[in-house]
N, CA, C, O and the ligand as a Tripos MOL2 file, in Angstrom:
@<TRIPOS>MOLECULE
protein
  293   291    74     0     0
PROTEIN
NO_CHARGES

@<TRIPOS>ATOM
      1 N           0.8570   -1.2040    0.0000 N.3       1 MET1
      2 CA          0.0000    0.0000    0.0000 C.3       1 MET1
      3 C           0.8800    1.2380    0.0000 C.2       1 MET1
      4 O           1.6690    1.4580    0.9190 O.2       1 MET1
      5 N           0.7370    2.0210   -1.0190 N.am      2 THR2
      6 CA          1.5530    3.2180   -1.1330 C.3       2 THR2
      7 C           0.6800    4.4670   -1.0370 C.2       2 THR2
      8 O          -0.3410    4.5800   -1.7150 O.2       2 THR2
      9 N           1.0850    5.3720   -0.2110 N.am      3 ALA3
     10 CA          0.3030    6.5930   -0.0260 C.3       3 ALA3
     11 C           0.6110    7.5900   -1.1390 C.2       3 ALA3
     12 O           1.3680    7.3060   -2.0670 O.2       3 ALA3
     13 N           0.0130    8.7420   -1.0200 N.am      4 ALA4
     14 CA          0.2110    9.7820   -2.0250 C.3       4 ALA4
     15 C           1.6900   10.0990   -2.2060 C.2       4 ALA4
     16 O           2.4610   10.1340   -1.2470 O.2       4 ALA4
     17 N           2.0590   10.3270   -3.4510 N.am      5 GLY5
     18 CA          3.4570   10.6100   -3.7090 C.3       5 GLY5
     19 C           4.1100    9.4420   -4.4070 C.2       5 GLY5
     20 O           4.7660    9.6040   -5.4360 O.2       5 GLY5
     21 N           3.9260    8.2520   -3.8360 N.am      6 GLY6
     22 CA          4.4180    7.0630   -4.4860 C.3       6 GLY6
     23 C           5.8940    6.8090   -4.2880 C.2       6 GLY6
     24 O           6.3980    5.7610   -4.6920 O.2       6 GLY6
     25 N           6.5980    7.7430   -3.6760 N.am      7 LYS7
     26 CA          8.0200    7.5360   -3.4580 C.3       7 LYS7
     27 C           8.2170    6.5070   -2.3600 C.2       7 LYS7
     28 O           7.7030    6.6820   -1.2550 O.2       7 LYS7
     29 N           8.9390    5.4500   -2.6360 N.am      8 PRO8
     30 CA          9.1180    4.4120   -1.6300 C.3       8 PRO8
     31 C           9.8630    4.9420   -0.4110 C.2       8 PRO8
     32 O          10.8470    5.6740   -0.5200 O.2       8 PRO8
     33 N           9.3700    4.5550    0.7180 N.am      9 CYS9
     34 CA          9.9990    4.9800    1.9580 C.3       9 CYS9
     35 C          10.4300    3.7310    2.7030 C.2       9 CYS9
     36 O           9.6150    2.8470    2.9650 O.2       9 CYS9
     37 N          11.6810    3.6590    3.0360 N.am     10 ARG10
     38 CA         12.2130    2.4330    3.6370 C.3      10 ARG10
     39 C          12.1110    2.4050    5.1490 C.2      10 ARG10
     40 O          12.4560    1.4050    5.7800 O.2      10 ARG10
     41 N          11.6420    3.4860    5.7310 N.am     11 LYS11
     42 CA         11.5090    3.4930    7.1830 C.3      11 LYS11
     43 C          10.2490    2.7420    7.5880 C.2      11 LYS11
     44 O           9.3440    2.5240    6.7830 O.2      11 LYS11
     45 N          10.2160    2.3580    8.8390 N.am     12 VAL12
     46 CA          9.0370    1.6800    9.3590 C.3      12 VAL12
     47 C           7.8980    2.6820    9.4020 C.2      12 VAL12
     48 O           8.0550    3.7980    9.8970 O.2      12 VAL12
     49 N           6.7510    2.2750    8.8790 N.am     13 ARG13
     50 CA          5.6090    3.1750    8.8320 C.3      13 ARG13
     51 C           4.5490    2.8020    9.8500 C.2      13 ARG13
     52 O           4.2690    1.6260   10.0790 O.2      13 ARG13
     53 N           3.9700    3.8190   10.4510 N.am     14 PHE14
     54 CA          2.8770    3.6120   11.3910 C.3      14 PHE14
     55 C           1.6850    4.4150   10.8930 C.2      14 PHE14
     56 O           1.8260    5.5810   10.5240 O.2      14 PHE14
     57 N           0.5110    3.7920   10.8830 N.am     15 PRO15
     58 CA         -0.6650    4.4620   10.3180 C.3      15 PRO15
     59 C          -1.1650    5.6310   11.1480 C.2      15 PRO15
     60 O          -1.7410    6.5760   10.6090 O.2      15 PRO15
     61 N          -0.9490    5.5750   12.4480 N.am     16 THR16
     62 CA         -1.4540    6.6530   13.3060 C.3      16 THR16
     63 C          -0.3740    7.0630   14.3070 C.2      16 THR16
     64 O           0.6090    6.3560   14.5260 O.2      16 THR16
     65 N          -0.5980    8.2290   14.9030 N.am     17 LEU17
     66 CA          0.3290    8.7070   15.9250 C.3      17 LEU17
     67 C           0.3630    7.7450   17.1040 C.2      17 LEU17
     68 O           1.4160    7.5130   17.6970 O.2      17 LEU17
     69 N          -0.7950    7.1890   17.4370 N.am     18 ALA18
     70 CA         -0.8520    6.2500   18.5600 C.3      18 ALA18
     71 C           0.0410    5.0380   18.2970 C.2      18 ALA18
     72 O           0.7430    4.5680   19.1930 O.2      18 ALA18
     73 N           0.0090    4.5420   17.0770 N.am     19 ASP19
     74 CA          0.8550    3.3990   16.7330 C.3      19 ASP19
     75 C           2.3270    3.7720   16.8460 C.2      19 ASP19
     76 O           3.1370    3.0060   17.3710 O.2      19 ASP19
     77 N           2.6600    4.9510   16.3500 N.am     20 ALA20
     78 CA          4.0520    5.3960   16.3900 C.3      20 ALA20
     79 C           4.5130    5.5990   17.8350 C.2      20 ALA20
     80 O           5.6300    5.2330   18.2010 O.2      20 ALA20
     81 N           3.6350    6.1880   18.6450 N.am     21 GLU21
     82 CA          4.0250    6.4380   20.0340 C.3      21 GLU21
     83 C           4.1440    5.1410   20.8210 C.2      21 GLU21
     84 O           4.9680    5.0350   21.7290 O.2      21 GLU21
     85 N           3.3270    4.1610   20.4750 N.am     22 THR22
     86 CA          3.4360    2.8620   21.1210 C.3      22 THR22
     87 C           4.7830    2.2210   20.7940 C.2      22 THR22
     88 O           5.4590    1.6850   21.6730 O.2      22 THR22
     89 N           5.1540    2.2830   19.5460 N.am     23 ALA23
     90 CA          6.4430    1.7320   19.1250 C.3      23 ALA23
     91 C           7.5850    2.5090   19.7650 C.2      23 ALA23
     92 O           8.6040    1.9360   20.1520 O.2      23 ALA23
     93 N           7.4020    3.8090   19.8690 N.am     24 LEU24
     94 CA          8.4290    4.6560   20.4790 C.3      24 LEU24
     95 C           8.6140    4.2790   21.9440 C.2      24 LEU24
     96 O           9.7350    4.1890   22.4450 O.2      24 LEU24
     97 N           7.4980    4.0640   22.6110 N.am     25 LEU25
     98 CA          7.5580    3.6820   24.0180 C.3      25 LEU25
     99 C           8.2240    2.3220   24.1650 C.2      25 LEU25
    100 O           9.0500    2.1210   25.0550 O.2      25 LEU25
    101 N           7.8630    1.3880   23.2860 N.am     26 ASN26
    102 CA          8.4840    0.0700   23.3270 C.3      26 ASN26
    103 C           9.9860    0.1600   23.1090 C.2      26 ASN26
    104 O          10.7620   -0.5350   23.7650 O.2      26 ASN26
    105 N          10.3840    1.0150   22.1900 N.am     27 ALA27
    106 CA         11.8100    1.1790   21.9060 C.3      27 ALA27
    107 C          12.5280    1.7570   23.1130 C.2      27 ALA27
    108 O          13.6490    1.3580   23.4290 O.2      27 ALA27
    109 N          11.8770    2.7020   23.7890 N.am     28 LYS28
    110 CA         12.5080    3.3200   24.9590 C.3      28 LYS28
    111 C          12.6160    2.3250   26.1020 C.2      28 LYS28
    112 O          13.6130    2.3060   26.8240 O.2      28 LYS28
    113 N          11.5970    1.5030   26.2670 N.am     29 VAL29
    114 CA         11.6340    0.4810   27.3080 C.3      29 VAL29
    115 C          12.7370   -0.5160   27.0150 C.2      29 VAL29
    116 O          13.5010   -0.8830   27.9070 O.2      29 VAL29
    117 N          12.8230   -0.9600   25.7560 N.am     30 ALA30
    118 CA         13.8550   -1.9260   25.3680 C.3      30 ALA30
    119 C          15.2380   -1.3360   25.5930 C.2      30 ALA30
    120 O          16.1600   -2.0320   26.0160 O.2      30 ALA30
    121 N          15.3720   -0.0530   25.3060 N.am     31 ARG31
    122 CA         16.6660    0.6080   25.4720 C.3      31 ARG31
    123 C          17.0220    0.7210   26.9500 C.2      31 ARG31
    124 O          18.1850    0.6180   27.3410 O.2      31 ARG31
    125 N          15.9940    0.9330   27.7520 N.am     32 PHE32
    126 CA         16.2210    1.0550   29.1910 C.3      32 PHE32
    127 C          16.6160   -0.2980   29.7850 C.2      32 PHE32
    128 O          17.5000   -0.3800   30.6380 O.2      32 PHE32
    129 N          15.9530   -1.3480   29.3240 N.am     33 LEU33
    130 CA         16.2170   -2.6770   29.8690 C.3      33 LEU33
    131 C          17.5480   -3.2480   29.3780 C.2      33 LEU33
    132 O          18.2910   -3.8770   30.1320 O.2      33 LEU33
    133 N          17.8270   -3.0130   28.1060 N.am     34 ARG34
    134 CA         19.0430   -3.5770   27.5200 C.3      34 ARG34
    135 C          19.7770   -2.5100   26.7190 C.2      34 ARG34
    136 O          19.7930   -2.5600   25.4890 O.2      34 ARG34
    137 N          20.3730   -1.5640   27.3920 N.am     35 PRO35
    138 CA         21.0070   -0.4370   26.7010 C.3      35 PRO35
    139 C          22.1240   -0.8490   25.7660 C.2      35 PRO35
    140 O          22.4220   -0.1400   24.8050 O.2      35 PRO35
    141 N          22.7360   -1.9680   26.0300 N.am     36 HIS36
    142 CA         23.8490   -2.4010   25.1950 C.3      36 HIS36
    143 C          23.4110   -3.3400   24.0870 C.2      36 HIS36
    144 O          24.2270   -3.8050   23.2910 O.2      36 HIS36
    145 N          22.1120   -3.6160   24.0430 N.am     37 ARG37
    146 CA         21.6250   -4.5700   23.0590 C.3      37 ARG37
    147 C          20.9100   -3.8890   21.8980 C.2      37 ARG37
    148 O          20.4190   -4.5620   20.9920 O.2      37 ARG37
    149 N          20.8490   -2.6050   21.9160 N.am     38 THR38
    150 CA         20.1530   -1.9190   20.8320 C.3      38 THR38
    151 C          20.9100   -0.6770   20.4110 C.2      38 THR38
    152 O          21.5400    0.0020   21.2220 O.2      38 THR38
    153 N          20.8310   -0.4000   19.1290 N.am     39 ARG39
    154 CA         21.4630    0.8090   18.6070 C.3      39 ARG39
    155 C          20.4120    1.8520   18.2550 C.2      39 ARG39
    156 O          20.7190    2.9350   17.7570 O.2      39 ARG39
    157 N          19.1920    1.4980   18.5240 N.am     40 ARG40
    158 CA         18.1150    2.4000   18.1390 C.3      40 ARG40
    159 C          17.9640    3.4910   19.1980 C.2      40 ARG40
    160 O          18.0120    3.2350   20.4010 O.2      40 ARG40
    161 N          17.7850    4.6840   18.7170 N.am     41 HIS41
    162 CA         17.6550    5.8040   19.6490 C.3      41 HIS41
    163 C          16.5090    6.7050   19.2310 C.2      41 HIS41
    164 O          16.6410    7.9290   19.2310 O.2      41 HIS41
    165 N          15.4050    6.1120   18.8820 N.am     42 GLU42
    166 CA         14.2670    6.9220   18.4790 C.3      42 GLU42
    167 C          13.8130    7.8250   19.6190 C.2      42 GLU42
    168 O          13.6980    7.3930   20.7660 O.2      42 GLU42
    169 N          13.5640    9.0480   19.2910 N.am     43 GLU43
    170 CA         13.1790   10.0120   20.3120 C.3      43 GLU43
    171 C          11.7730   10.5500   20.1230 C.2      43 GLU43
    172 O          11.1220   10.9630   21.0830 O.2      43 GLU43
    173 N          11.3100   10.5430   18.8860 N.am     44 ARG44
    174 CA          9.9950   11.1150   18.6680 C.3      44 ARG44
    175 C           9.4050   10.6030   17.3630 C.2      44 ARG44
    176 O          10.0820   10.0050   16.5270 O.2      44 ARG44
    177 N           8.1130   10.8670   17.2320 N.am     45 ALA45
    178 CA          7.4190   10.4670   16.0180 C.3      45 ALA45
    179 C           7.1490   11.7000   15.1700 C.2      45 ALA45
    180 O           6.9810   12.8030   15.6900 O.2      45 ALA45
    181 N           7.1110   11.5020   13.8680 N.am     46 TYR46
    182 CA          6.8160   12.6200   12.9770 C.3      46 TYR46
    183 C           6.0960   12.0820   11.7470 C.2      46 TYR46
    184 O           6.1970   10.9020   11.4140 O.2      46 TYR46
    185 N           5.3770   12.9630   11.0890 N.am     47 VAL47
    186 CA          4.6600   12.5760    9.8760 C.3      47 VAL47
    187 C           5.6020   12.7230    8.6880 C.2      47 VAL47
    188 O           6.2130   13.7730    8.4870 O.2      47 VAL47
    189 N           5.7060   11.6710    7.9180 N.am     48 CYS48
    190 CA          6.5720   11.6970    6.7450 C.3      48 CYS48
    191 C           5.8830   12.4400    5.6080 C.2      48 CYS48
    192 O           4.7090   12.2040    5.3210 O.2      48 CYS48
    193 N           6.6120   13.3270    4.9740 N.am     49 ARG49
    194 CA          6.0430   14.0840    3.8680 C.3      49 ARG49
    195 C           6.0080   13.2550    2.5980 C.2      49 ARG49
    196 O           5.3220   13.6100    1.6380 O.2      49 ARG49
    197 N           6.7380   12.1610    2.5880 N.am     50 GLU50
    198 CA          6.8260   11.3590    1.3820 C.3      50 GLU50
    199 C           5.7530   10.2840    1.3100 C.2      50 GLU50
    200 O           5.1580   10.0540    0.2570 O.2      50 GLU50
    201 N           5.5110    9.6260    2.4440 N.am     51 CYS51
    202 CA          4.5360    8.5470    2.4200 C.3      51 CYS51
    203 C           3.3350    8.8430    3.3100 C.2      51 CYS51
    204 O           2.4220    8.0230    3.4090 O.2      51 CYS51
    205 N           3.3270    9.9930    3.9500 N.am     52 ALA52
    206 CA          2.1900   10.4350    4.7630 C.3      52 ALA52
    207 C           1.9170    9.5230    5.9470 C.2      52 ALA52
    208 O           0.8420    9.5850    6.5440 O.2      52 ALA52
    209 N           2.8740    8.6830    6.2900 N.am     53 ALA53
    210 CA          2.7180    7.8270    7.4580 C.3      53 ALA53
    211 C           3.5980    8.3790    8.5770 C.2      53 ALA53
    212 O           4.3650    9.3230    8.3810 O.2      53 ALA53
    213 N           3.4680    7.7730    9.7420 N.am     54 TRP54
    214 CA          4.2860    8.1950   10.8750 C.3      54 TRP54
    215 C           5.5720    7.3880   10.9180 C.2      54 TRP54
    216 O           5.5690    6.1780   10.6910 O.2      54 TRP54
    217 N           6.6500    8.0570   11.2070 N.am     55 HIS55
    218 CA          7.9280    7.3910   11.3860 C.3      55 HIS55
    219 C           8.4870    7.7900   12.7450 C.2      55 HIS55
    220 O           8.0070    8.7230   13.3880 O.2      55 HIS55
    221 N           9.5140    7.0580   13.1630 N.am     56 LEU56
    222 CA         10.2380    7.4300   14.3750 C.3      56 LEU56
    223 C          11.5920    7.9800   13.9630 C.2      56 LEU56
    224 O          12.1720    7.5260   12.9760 O.2      56 LEU56
    225 N          12.0880    8.9280   14.6900 N.am     57 THR57
    226 CA         13.3880    9.4930   14.3820 C.3      57 THR57
    227 C          14.1710    9.7730   15.6510 C.2      57 THR57
    228 O          13.5940   10.0080   16.7130 O.2      57 THR57
    229 N          15.4600    9.7470   15.5310 N.am     58 SER58
    230 CA         16.3160   10.0870   16.6660 C.3      58 SER58
    231 C          16.6870   11.5630   16.6380 C.2      58 SER58
    232 O          17.3350   12.0760   17.5500 O.2      58 SER58
    233 N          16.2610   12.2360   15.5650 N.am     59 GLN59
    234 CA         16.5800   13.6570   15.4690 C.3      59 GLN59
    235 C          15.7560   14.4490   16.4740 C.2      59 GLN59
    236 O          14.5550   14.2160   16.6070 O.2      59 GLN59
    237 N          16.3710   15.3640   17.1680 N.am     60 PRO60
    238 CA         15.6180   16.1920   18.1110 C.3      60 PRO60
    239 C          14.7300   17.1500   17.3430 C.2      60 PRO60
    240 O          15.0180   17.4840   16.1940 O.2      60 PRO60
    241 N          13.6500   17.5930   17.9720 N.am     61 PRO61
    242 CA         12.7900   18.5640   17.3090 C.3      61 PRO61
    243 C          13.5630   19.8370   17.0030 C.2      61 PRO61
    244 O          14.3730   20.2940   17.8100 O.2      61 PRO61
    245 N          13.3080   20.3970   15.8440 N.am     62 ARG62
    246 CA         14.0760   21.5780   15.4630 C.3      62 ARG62
    247 C          13.3610   22.8540   15.8860 C.2      62 ARG62
    248 O          13.0570   23.7220   15.0670 O.2      62 ARG62
    249 N          13.1090   22.9400   17.1500 N.am     63 ASN63
    250 CA         12.4510   24.1410   17.6580 C.3      63 ASN63
    251 C          13.3330   24.8320   18.6830 C.2      63 ASN63
    252 O          12.8740   25.6720   19.4560 O.2      63 ASN63
    253 N          14.5990   24.4660   18.6760 N.am     64 HIS64
    254 CA         15.5000   25.1440   19.5900 C.3      64 HIS64
    255 C          15.7610   26.5530   19.0670 C.2      64 HIS64
    256 O          15.7080   26.7890   17.8600 O.2      64 HIS64
    257 N          16.0310   27.4500   19.9360 N.am     65 PRO65
    258 CA         16.1680   28.8500   19.5350 C.3      65 PRO65
    259 C          17.3320   29.0650   18.5770 C.2      65 PRO65
    260 O          18.3390   28.3620   18.6670 O.2      65 PRO65
    261 N          17.2140   30.0090   17.6750 N.am     66 PRO66
    262 CA         18.3070   30.3100   16.7550 C.3      66 PRO66
    263 C          19.5260   30.8460   17.4920 C.2      66 PRO66
    264 O          19.4250   31.3240   18.6220 O.2      66 PRO66
    265 N          20.6620   30.7600   16.8450 N.am     67 SER67
    266 CA         21.9100   31.1070   17.5080 C.3      67 SER67
    267 C          21.9440   32.5770   17.9250 C.2      67 SER67
    268 O          22.6760   32.9630   18.8350 O.2      67 SER67
    269 N          21.1310   33.3890   17.2360 N.am     68 THR68
    270 CA         21.1200   34.8140   17.5740 C.3      68 THR68
    271 C          20.5660   35.0430   18.9810 C.2      68 THR68
    272 O          20.7580   36.1020   19.5790 O.2      68 THR68
    273 N          19.8630   34.0080   19.5010 N.am     69 MET69
    274 CA         19.2910   34.1460   20.8370 C.3      69 MET69
    275 C          20.3320   33.8830   21.9250 C.2      69 MET69
    276 O          20.1090   34.1720   23.1010 O.2      69 MET69
    277 N          21.4570   33.3370   21.5150 N.am     70 GLU70
    278 CA         22.4660   32.9790   22.4990 C.3      70 GLU70
    279 C          23.3220   34.1620   22.8990 C.2      70 GLU70
    280 O          24.5400   34.1530   22.7250 O.2      70 GLU70
    281 N          22.6880   35.1490   23.4220 N.am     71 GLU71
    282 CA         23.4280   36.3410   23.8450 C.3      71 GLU71
    283 C          24.0300   36.1190   25.2120 C.2      71 GLU71
    284 O          23.3130   35.8190   26.1680 O.2      71 GLU71
    285 N          25.3110   36.2590   25.3140 N.am     72 ALA72
    286 CA         25.9770   36.0740   26.5920 C.3      72 ALA72
    287 C          25.5350   37.1660   27.5670 C.2      72 ALA72
    288 O          25.4720   38.3420   27.2080 O.2      72 ALA72
    289 N          25.2410   36.7790   28.7570 N.am     73 SER73
    290 CA         24.7750   37.7600   29.7380 C.3      73 SER73
    291 C          25.9060   38.1960   30.6340 C.2      73 SER73
    292 O          25.7050   39.0220   31.5250 O.2      73 SER73
    293 ZN          7.9290    7.8730    4.8500 Zn       74 ZN74
@<TRIPOS>BOND
     1     1     2 1
     2     2     3 1
     3     3     4 2
     4     3     5 am
     5     5     6 1
     6     6     7 1
     7     7     8 2
     8     7     9 am
     9     9    10 1
    10    10    11 1
    11    11    12 2
    12    11    13 am
    13    13    14 1
    14    14    15 1
    15    15    16 2
    16    15    17 am
    17    17    18 1
    18    18    19 1
    19    19    20 2
    20    19    21 am
    21    21    22 1
    22    22    23 1
    23    23    24 2
    24    23    25 am
    25    25    26 1
    26    26    27 1
    27    27    28 2
    28    27    29 am
    29    29    30 1
    30    30    31 1
    31    31    32 2
    32    31    33 am
    33    33    34 1
    34    34    35 1
    35    35    36 2
    36    35    37 am
    37    37    38 1
    38    38    39 1
    39    39    40 2
    40    39    41 am
    41    41    42 1
    42    42    43 1
    43    43    44 2
    44    43    45 am
    45    45    46 1
    46    46    47 1
    47    47    48 2
    48    47    49 am
    49    49    50 1
    50    50    51 1
    51    51    52 2
    52    51    53 am
    53    53    54 1
    54    54    55 1
    55    55    56 2
    56    55    57 am
    57    57    58 1
    58    58    59 1
    59    59    60 2
    60    59    61 am
    61    61    62 1
    62    62    63 1
    63    63    64 2
    64    63    65 am
    65    65    66 1
    66    66    67 1
    67    67    68 2
    68    67    69 am
    69    69    70 1
    70    70    71 1
    71    71    72 2
    72    71    73 am
    73    73    74 1
    74    74    75 1
    75    75    76 2
    76    75    77 am
    77    77    78 1
    78    78    79 1
    79    79    80 2
    80    79    81 am
    81    81    82 1
    82    82    83 1
    83    83    84 2
    84    83    85 am
    85    85    86 1
    86    86    87 1
    87    87    88 2
    88    87    89 am
    89    89    90 1
    90    90    91 1
    91    91    92 2
    92    91    93 am
    93    93    94 1
    94    94    95 1
    95    95    96 2
    96    95    97 am
    97    97    98 1
    98    98    99 1
    99    99   100 2
   100    99   101 am
   101   101   102 1
   102   102   103 1
   103   103   104 2
   104   103   105 am
   105   105   106 1
   106   106   107 1
   107   107   108 2
   108   107   109 am
   109   109   110 1
   110   110   111 1
   111   111   112 2
   112   111   113 am
   113   113   114 1
   114   114   115 1
   115   115   116 2
   116   115   117 am
   117   117   118 1
   118   118   119 1
   119   119   120 2
   120   119   121 am
   121   121   122 1
   122   122   123 1
   123   123   124 2
   124   123   125 am
   125   125   126 1
   126   126   127 1
   127   127   128 2
   128   127   129 am
   129   129   130 1
   130   130   131 1
   131   131   132 2
   132   131   133 am
   133   133   134 1
   134   134   135 1
   135   135   136 2
   136   135   137 am
   137   137   138 1
   138   138   139 1
   139   139   140 2
   140   139   141 am
   141   141   142 1
   142   142   143 1
   143   143   144 2
   144   143   145 am
   145   145   146 1
   146   146   147 1
   147   147   148 2
   148   147   149 am
   149   149   150 1
   150   150   151 1
   151   151   152 2
   152   151   153 am
   153   153   154 1
   154   154   155 1
   155   155   156 2
   156   155   157 am
   157   157   158 1
   158   158   159 1
   159   159   160 2
   160   159   161 am
   161   161   162 1
   162   162   163 1
   163   163   164 2
   164   163   165 am
   165   165   166 1
   166   166   167 1
   167   167   168 2
   168   167   169 am
   169   169   170 1
   170   170   171 1
   171   171   172 2
   172   171   173 am
   173   173   174 1
   174   174   175 1
   175   175   176 2
   176   175   177 am
   177   177   178 1
   178   178   179 1
   179   179   180 2
   180   179   181 am
   181   181   182 1
   182   182   183 1
   183   183   184 2
   184   183   185 am
   185   185   186 1
   186   186   187 1
   187   187   188 2
   188   187   189 am
   189   189   190 1
   190   190   191 1
   191   191   192 2
   192   191   193 am
   193   193   194 1
   194   194   195 1
   195   195   196 2
   196   195   197 am
   197   197   198 1
   198   198   199 1
   199   199   200 2
   200   199   201 am
   201   201   202 1
   202   202   203 1
   203   203   204 2
   204   203   205 am
   205   205   206 1
   206   206   207 1
   207   207   208 2
   208   207   209 am
   209   209   210 1
   210   210   211 1
   211   211   212 2
   212   211   213 am
   213   213   214 1
   214   214   215 1
   215   215   216 2
   216   215   217 am
   217   217   218 1
   218   218   219 1
   219   219   220 2
   220   219   221 am
   221   221   222 1
   222   222   223 1
   223   223   224 2
   224   223   225 am
   225   225   226 1
   226   226   227 1
   227   227   228 2
   228   227   229 am
   229   229   230 1
   230   230   231 1
   231   231   232 2
   232   231   233 am
   233   233   234 1
   234   234   235 1
   235   235   236 2
   236   235   237 am
   237   237   238 1
   238   238   239 1
   239   239   240 2
   240   239   241 am
   241   241   242 1
   242   242   243 1
   243   243   244 2
   244   243   245 am
   245   245   246 1
   246   246   247 1
   247   247   248 2
   248   247   249 am
   249   249   250 1
   250   250   251 1
   251   251   252 2
   252   251   253 am
   253   253   254 1
   254   254   255 1
   255   255   256 2
   256   255   257 am
   257   257   258 1
   258   258   259 1
   259   259   260 2
   260   259   261 am
   261   261   262 1
   262   262   263 1
   263   263   264 2
   264   263   265 am
   265   265   266 1
   266   266   267 1
   267   267   268 2
   268   267   269 am
   269   269   270 1
   270   270   271 1
   271   271   272 2
   272   271   273 am
   273   273   274 1
   274   274   275 1
   275   275   276 2
   276   275   277 am
   277   277   278 1
   278   278   279 1
   279   279   280 2
   280   279   281 am
   281   281   282 1
   282   282   283 1
   283   283   284 2
   284   283   285 am
   285   285   286 1
   286   286   287 1
   287   287   288 2
   288   287   289 am
   289   289   290 1
   290   290   291 1
   291   291   292 2
@<TRIPOS>SUBSTRUCTURE
     1 MET1         2 RESIDUE 1 A MET
     2 THR2         6 RESIDUE 1 A THR
     3 ALA3        10 RESIDUE 1 A ALA
     4 ALA4        14 RESIDUE 1 A ALA
     5 GLY5        18 RESIDUE 1 A GLY
     6 GLY6        22 RESIDUE 1 A GLY
     7 LYS7        26 RESIDUE 1 A LYS
     8 PRO8        30 RESIDUE 1 A PRO
     9 CYS9        34 RESIDUE 1 A CYS
    10 ARG10       38 RESIDUE 1 A ARG
    11 LYS11       42 RESIDUE 1 A LYS
    12 VAL12       46 RESIDUE 1 A VAL
    13 ARG13       50 RESIDUE 1 A ARG
    14 PHE14       54 RESIDUE 1 A PHE
    15 PRO15       58 RESIDUE 1 A PRO
    16 THR16       62 RESIDUE 1 A THR
    17 LEU17       66 RESIDUE 1 A LEU
    18 ALA18       70 RESIDUE 1 A ALA
    19 ASP19       74 RESIDUE 1 A ASP
    20 ALA20       78 RESIDUE 1 A ALA
    21 GLU21       82 RESIDUE 1 A GLU
    22 THR22       86 RESIDUE 1 A THR
    23 ALA23       90 RESIDUE 1 A ALA
    24 LEU24       94 RESIDUE 1 A LEU
    25 LEU25       98 RESIDUE 1 A LEU
    26 ASN26      102 RESIDUE 1 A ASN
    27 ALA27      106 RESIDUE 1 A ALA
    28 LYS28      110 RESIDUE 1 A LYS
    29 VAL29      114 RESIDUE 1 A VAL
    30 ALA30      118 RESIDUE 1 A ALA
    31 ARG31      122 RESIDUE 1 A ARG
    32 PHE32      126 RESIDUE 1 A PHE
    33 LEU33      130 RESIDUE 1 A LEU
    34 ARG34      134 RESIDUE 1 A ARG
    35 PRO35      138 RESIDUE 1 A PRO
    36 HIS36      142 RESIDUE 1 A HIS
    37 ARG37      146 RESIDUE 1 A ARG
    38 THR38      150 RESIDUE 1 A THR
    39 ARG39      154 RESIDUE 1 A ARG
    40 ARG40      158 RESIDUE 1 A ARG
    41 HIS41      162 RESIDUE 1 A HIS
    42 GLU42      166 RESIDUE 1 A GLU
    43 GLU43      170 RESIDUE 1 A GLU
    44 ARG44      174 RESIDUE 1 A ARG
    45 ALA45      178 RESIDUE 1 A ALA
    46 TYR46      182 RESIDUE 1 A TYR
    47 VAL47      186 RESIDUE 1 A VAL
    48 CYS48      190 RESIDUE 1 A CYS
    49 ARG49      194 RESIDUE 1 A ARG
    50 GLU50      198 RESIDUE 1 A GLU
    51 CYS51      202 RESIDUE 1 A CYS
    52 ALA52      206 RESIDUE 1 A ALA
    53 ALA53      210 RESIDUE 1 A ALA
    54 TRP54      214 RESIDUE 1 A TRP
    55 HIS55      218 RESIDUE 1 A HIS
    56 LEU56      222 RESIDUE 1 A LEU
    57 THR57      226 RESIDUE 1 A THR
    58 SER58      230 RESIDUE 1 A SER
    59 GLN59      234 RESIDUE 1 A GLN
    60 PRO60      238 RESIDUE 1 A PRO
    61 PRO61      242 RESIDUE 1 A PRO
    62 ARG62      246 RESIDUE 1 A ARG
    63 ASN63      250 RESIDUE 1 A ASN
    64 HIS64      254 RESIDUE 1 A HIS
    65 PRO65      258 RESIDUE 1 A PRO
    66 PRO66      262 RESIDUE 1 A PRO
    67 SER67      266 RESIDUE 1 A SER
    68 THR68      270 RESIDUE 1 A THR
    69 MET69      274 RESIDUE 1 A MET
    70 GLU70      278 RESIDUE 1 A GLU
    71 GLU71      282 RESIDUE 1 A GLU
    72 ALA72      286 RESIDUE 1 A ALA
    73 SER73      290 RESIDUE 1 A SER
    74 ZN74       293 GROUP 0 **** ****
């Protein structure tokens, strides 16, 4: 089943945010229980623009303040 766009996406797809968050929670639990047994570091879920499904990513949200805000006090 391919969503709009048709570009193949090789990441794991989740149909809903709930599914993605469940997988995210499972990944975090697995990482907590066996930190040396996994290389996965998913931190959050996001909607893919290519396949319109939810994916997990280890990238932090890009809402941190711009560097111009780092004024030394
Ligand atoms: Zn995708």
